[in-house]
KOLDREN-346465 format. One record per residue: x, y, z of N, C-alpha, C, O, CB in turn. Coordinates in steps of 0.001 Angstrom, whole numbers, padded with zeros to 6 digits, always signed. Last residue first. Glycine has a CB too. Layout:
REM KOLDREN-346465
XYZXYZXYZXYZXYZ
...
***
This chain:
REM KOLDREN-346465
+002295-027356+014578+002686-026862+015905+001710-027297+016965+001886-026970+018138+002794-025348+015905
+002942-030008+012346+001956-029091+012912+002450-028647+014284+002959-029455+015061+000543-029763+013011
+005909-030066+010407+005132-030620+011512+004155-029556+011996+004481-028370+012053+006060-031101+012675
+007364-030880+007270+006695-029907+008145+005894-030643+009217+005291-031687+008969+005765-028965+007321
+010412-031679+005959+009203-032271+006531+008605-031279+007524+009254-030887+008495+009514-033644+007224
+011914-030649+003037+011676-030297+004440+010355-030912+004883+009315-030693+004262+011662-028746+004641
+012737-030652+000396+012946-031861+001207+012756-031603+002693+013375-032271+003521+014336-032416+000967
+012007-028592-001166+013276-028444-000457+013607-029655+000401+014644-029682+001062+013243-027208+000407
+009529-029413-002000+010570-029245-003021+011950-029114-002388+012952-029483-003000+010276-028016-003888
+008188-029247+000460+008409-030556-000163+009510-030479-001216+010337-031386-001312+007108-031077-000796
+008128-026449+000794+008825-027302+001770+009146-028665+001160+010253-029176+001326+007968-027480+003049
+006543-025763-001408+007918-025262-001319+008723-026125-000349+009863-026490-000635+007936-023775-000867
+004123-027000-000652+004821-027414-001877+006280-026993-001844+007161-027771-002210+004135-026822-003115
+003479-025537+001643+003742-026986+001759+004491-027503+000534+005385-028340+000656+002417-027769+001934
+003054-023048+000442+004121-023202+001446+004490-024676+001584+005670-025024+001637+003677-022623+002824
+000824-023690-001139+002074-023253-001773+003241-023422-000814+004308-023890-001214+001971-021783-002231
-001046-024245+000860-000677-025302-000091+000623-024954-000805+001444-025838-001051-001803-025523-001121
-001217-021694+002002-000657-022796+002793-000241-023943+001875+000808-024552+002089-001683-023293+003844
-002473-020398-000144-001150-019955+000308-000476-021066+001113+000708-021342+000921-001263-018659+001158
-004931-021670-000216-004021-021830-001370-002602-021420-000989-001635-022022-001456-004511-020987-002581
-005876-020748+002267-005734-022183+002016-004793-022455+000855-003956-023356+000923-007094-022810+001735
-006011-018040+001777-005033-018520+002746-004817-020028+002594-003703-020521+002773-005488-018187+004177
-008119-017999-000059-006781-017536-000463-005722-018051+000488-004645-018457+000054-006728-016003-000518
-010222-018938+001593-009801-019705+000415-008397-019307-000037-007578-020168-000361-010797-019502-000734
-010416-016939+003515-010183-018317+003938-009623-019130+002766-008681-019906+002925-011494-018956+004473
-008604-014061+002262-009830-014794+002562-009443-016201+003021-008281-016598+002925-010787-014845+001313
-006128-011843+003633-006526-012990+002819-007877-013544+003235-008247-013502+004408-005481-014080+002905
-005152-009900+005251-006160-009495+004278-006681-010661+003444-007586-010480+002629-005594-008440+003367
-003131-011023+006725-004352-010647+007434-005482-010291+006474-006653-010372+006846-004077-009476+008361
-000995-011187+005000-001775-012395+005251-003100-012072+005928-004088-012778+005722-000977-013370+006107
-000901-008366+002807-000661-008963+004117-001504-010225+004259-002598-010315+003702-000982-007957+005253
-000288-008761-000732-001043-008287+000422-000596-008995+001705+000001-010071+001673-002544-008501+000196
+002599-008003-002609+001686-009021-002097+000996-008477-000852+001619-007814-000023+002441-010351-001780
+002644-004972-004575+003190-005859-003546+002131-006880-003149+000933-006658-003326+003667-005050-002303
+003552-002618-006911+002651-003736-006648+003332-004689-005686+004443-005158-005933+002252-004466-007964
+003971+000867-006216+004564-000461-006444+003530-001543-006139+002727-001399-005216+005841-000662-005563
+002899+003283-005428+003210+003093-006843+003835+001753-007183+004196+001523-008337+004117+004164-007290
+002410+002863-002707+003401+003867-003131+003846+003640-004572+005024+003787-004897+004623+003838-002201
+001040-000123-003487+001524+000648-002338+002624+001574-002839+003651+001114-003338+002049-000292-001182
-001523-002099-004675-000573-001046-005025-000243-000241-003766-001135+000254-003077-001148-000118-006148
-001635-005641-004073-002182-004292-003947-001099-003293-004313+000091-003603-004267-002717-004028-002509
-002632-009045-004695-001650-007970-004632-002375-006648-004471-003579-006552-004705-000752-007955-005893
-003350-012437-003679-003734-011067-004024-002604-010054-003850-001746-010192-002979-004906-010648-003186
-002496-015387-005345-002267-014594-004138-002538-013127-004475-002005-012621-005462-000803-014792-003591
-002889-017164-007450-003882-016133-007210-003702-015343-005936-004639-014690-005478-005199-016737-007197
-000847-018810-007987-002053-019450-007472-003123-018424-007107-004147-018776-006521-001715-020303-006258
+001205-017150-008621+000665-017981-009694-000634-018671-009287-001426-019069-010141+001690-019020-010113
+001831-016173-006091+001190-015281-007065+000555-016070-008199-000514-015704-008688+002207-014283-007629
+003300-017902-004554+001845-018036-004504+001125-017119-005483-000079-017270-005688+001358-017756-003112
+005903-017037-004822+005535-018303-005458+004017-018462-005536+003502-019080-006468+006148-019483-004691
+005661-014728-003243+006011-014616-004663+005608-015884-005415+005043-015816-006506+007525-014354-004831
+005152-015878-000764+004142-015017-001380+004401-014872-002877+003468-014891-003680+004127-013632-000706
+007594-017216-000379+006341-017974-000445+005243-017153-001101+004480-017678-001912+005901-018412+000957
+009357-015050-000276+009517-016061-001323+008238-016877-001487+007843-017193-002609+010700-016989-000999
+008421-013721+002022+008396-013038+000727+008489-014041-000421+007787-013907-001424+009545-012021+000634
+008940-015731+003947+007572-015256+003726+007452-014578+002356+006500-014828+001617+007151-014274+004849
+011716-015855+003750+010912-017034+003409+009471-016616+003122+008858-017092+002166+010954-018082+004557
+012370-013302+004653+012771-013713+003306+011954-014914+002849+011544-014983+001690+014275-014046+003266
+011377-013382+007264+010817-012414+006313+011169-012783+004875+010352-012598+003972+011326-011000+006628
+013056-015362+008415+011622-015593+008262+011020-014662+007213+010240-015100+006367+010908-015405+009602
+016185-015994+006786+015377-015155+007646+013894-015430+007376+013514-015700+006237+015715-013661+007427
+017518-019344+006388+017090-018034+005892+016259-017306+006940+015707-017917+007855+016284-018185+004591
+018100-021899+007019+018991-020872+007547+018662-019480+007043+019433-018542+007244+020405-021201+007200
+016430-023948+006359+017272-023405+005288+018294-022391+005787+019241-022057+005075+016407-022763+004235
+015116-024572+008729+015765-025642+007968+016728-025109+006920+017737-025749+006623+014723-026506+007300
+014070-022089+009510+015033-022778+010373+015811-023836+009595+017020-023981+009776+014314-023427+011565
+012328-021600+007358+013416-020661+007658+014485-021336+008512+015678-021167+008259+012871-019409+008379
+010564-023736+007651+011373-023639+006435+012563-022718+006681+013680-023020+006262+010523-023123+005243
+009443-023048+010119+010179-024304+009987+011071-024292+008743+012199-024782+008779+009203-025489+009927
+008184-020642+009411+009233-020631+010431+010089-021897+010331+011313-021830+010444+008615-020510+011843
+006259-021613+007654+007334-020754+007126+008491-020661+008122+009653-020607+007717+006792-019337+006808
+004676-023059+009491+005346-023756+008389+006493-022914+007829+007574-023437+007560+004338-024091+007271
+003792-020959+011130+004560-022068+011696+005328-022820+010622+006490-023178+010814+003639-023025+012439
+002336-019412+009286+003543-018856+009910+004407-019946+010524+005634-019872+010450+003167-017833+010979
+000274-021258+008645+001149-020704+007607+002449-020185+008219+003535-020487+007726+000432-019571+006842
-000870-021703+011226-000312-022816+010447+000675-022300+009396+001777-022832+009264-001444-023620+009766
-001731-019162+011911-000768-019838+012769-000084-020981+012012+001121-021195+012142-001459-020371+014037
-003588-018765+009861-002446-017880+009985-001348-018525+010829-000168-018437+010489-002873-016546+010595
-005513-020711+010389-004728-020790+009158-003466-019946+009272-002396-020363+008829-005566-020333+007953
-005503-021752+013892-005889-020905+012764-005000-021132+011544-003896-021668+011645-005836-019443+013171
-005160-022916+016354-005544-023782+015237-005914-023007+013977-006571-023550+013089-006701-024652+015644
-004404-020735+018097-003534-021896+017885-003882-022763+016676-002979-023296+016032-003562-022742+019091
-005679-017698+016496-005320-018568+017613-004560-019800+017182-004122-019900+016036-006548-018981+018352
-008562-016965+014475-007237-016655+014999-006925-017650+016102-007810-018358+016582-007156-015184+015524
-010361-017408+011384-010169-017581+012819-008756-017156+013197-007880-017009+012345-010430-019050+013240
-011795-015154+009074-010789-016164+009404-010629-016220+010912-010746-015213+011611-009427-015856+008715
-015066-014741+007723-014022-014340+008673-013063-015489+008953-013471-016646+009055-014648-013850+009984
-015694-014575+004327-015830-015409+005515-014723-015005+006476-013559-014934+006081-015760-016945+005164
-016754-011495+002950-015684-012466+003193-016033-013297+004414-016587-012801+005395-014314-011755+003387
-019431-010728+000688-018818-010700+002021-017767-011795+002160-017878-012870+001569-019890-010858+003111
-018745-009532-002606-019359-010512-001724-018690-010448-000355-017502-010143-000261-019256-011936-002322
-018857-006035-003283-018212-007339-003357-018913-008267-002384-019588-007824-001455-016688-007243-003046
-018901-002881-004725-019691-003973-004170-018912-005260-004338-018374-005538-005409-021084-004072-004851
-017892+000380-004119-017498-000926-004630-018348-001982-003943-018495-001974-002721-015977-001192-004400
-018602+003705-005101-018831+002574-004207-018374+001310-004905-018460+001190-006127-020328+002471-003791
-017548+007103-005070-017716+005834-005773-017867+004729-004731-017327+004814-003628-016507+005548-006732
-018963+010367-004989-018311+009253-004305-018444+008029-005195-019375+007945-005995-018934+008997-002886
-018981+013889-005667-019189+012508-006087-018387+011539-005223-017279+011849-004784-018809+012339-007555
-018429+016524-005144-019491+015882-004373-019736+014427-004715-020606+013791-004121-020742+016625-004559
-016231+017237-006608-017532+017763-007009-018695+017103-006299-019822+017120-006795-017705+017609-008477
-014005+016277-005323-014558+015503-006438-015950+015967-006843-016750+015186-007359-014604+014039-006074
-013089+017878-003206-012128+017362-004186-012751+016717-005415-012095+016617-006451-011247+016373-003531
-015173+018804-001568-014003+019648-001800-013153+019180-002975-012557+020003-003670-013156+019694-000558
-017011+016691-001531-017446+018025-001951-016252+018886-002344-016307+019613-003336-018243+018710-000831
-015370+014682-000477-015901+014546-001838-016361+015891-002374-016130+016204-003541-017064+013544-001869
-014978+015649+002105-013823+015528+001191-014277+015418-000254-013656+015985-001152-012964+014303+001560
-017612+015420+003024-016971+016738+002971-015765+016719+002036-015554+017657+001267-016541+017184+004380
-017909+012631+002903-018765+013497+002099-018160+014897+001951-018199+015483+000869-020159+013589+002726
-016093+011852+004841-015883+011440+003447-016702+012314+002503-016231+012690+001430-016259+009952+003255
-017314+012931+007117-015979+013382+006713-015687+013050+005262-015108+013857+004535-014919+012756+007603
-019694+011411+007065-019758+012871+006970-018407+013431+006518-018352+014298+005646-020172+013489+008331
-018694+008841+007452-019359+009170+006195-019445+010679+005999-019284+011169+004881-020759+008554+006155
-017715+009131+010046-016794+008767+008959-017410+009158+007622-016740+009732+006763-016470+007240+008986
-020061+009629+011444-019003+010640+011399-018020+010381+010274-017549+011315+009625-018264+010687+012720
-021450+007177+011205-021966+008387+010557-020901+009473+010433-020847+010167+009417-023156+008925+011334
-020860+004912+012557-020036+005205+011391-020436+006514+010707-019810+006909+009723-020124+004064+010402
-022766+004667+014515-021369+004768+014943-020439+005150+013792-019343+005659+014029-020915+003451+015552
-025084+004263+013037-024858+005561+013686-023399+005742+014085-022861+006846+014001-025752+005700+014918
-024567+002571+009916-024747+002537+011370-024382+003886+011981-023479+004570+011499-023890+001414+011999
-026236+003371+006978-024969+003522+007691-025243+003455+009188-026075+004212+009688-024262+004863+007312
-027655+001958+004235-027898+002268+005636-026551+002259+006352-025826+001265+006330-028901+001248+006286
-028583+002755+001072-027424+002427+001881-027703+002887+003302-027956+004067+003543-026127+003083+001316
-030596+001570-001468-030575+002311-000215-029382+001831+000594-029196+000628+000778-031909+002131+000581
-031530+001754-004741-030483+001300-003830-030500+002191-002604-030426+003416-002705-029082+001317-004515
-033931+000583-007071-033470+001585-006110-032430+000958-005197-032469-000243-004926-034654+002157-005283
-034730+000143-010403-034142-000457-009227-033626+000664-008333-032960+001585-008804-033006-001452-009606
***
């Protein structure tokens, strides 16, 4: 089996820089990761991100907590549902919402809705 990697001309400079770093630091070796393509998420008024943030804003207003605290609590609760994490400066943290797939964000929104229901908060679509 042969593998051919085609790099768009606009990205050639990036690959050249990476190749130079590999020569200097890793004996010329590079590693590649293969994964299925992600479905792009929409942005704007009817997007998942807008819905998640709107719901968390409503929870923050209803509870008197800061938005960032509510977001962190929702992400923590969503870990059990597979919310993705990443290593940052040696610490494991929940990924940014921008990095979520359509499916992951859907599960995150379901977690936010569950938290609101547990707190007796009625959420309204913005």
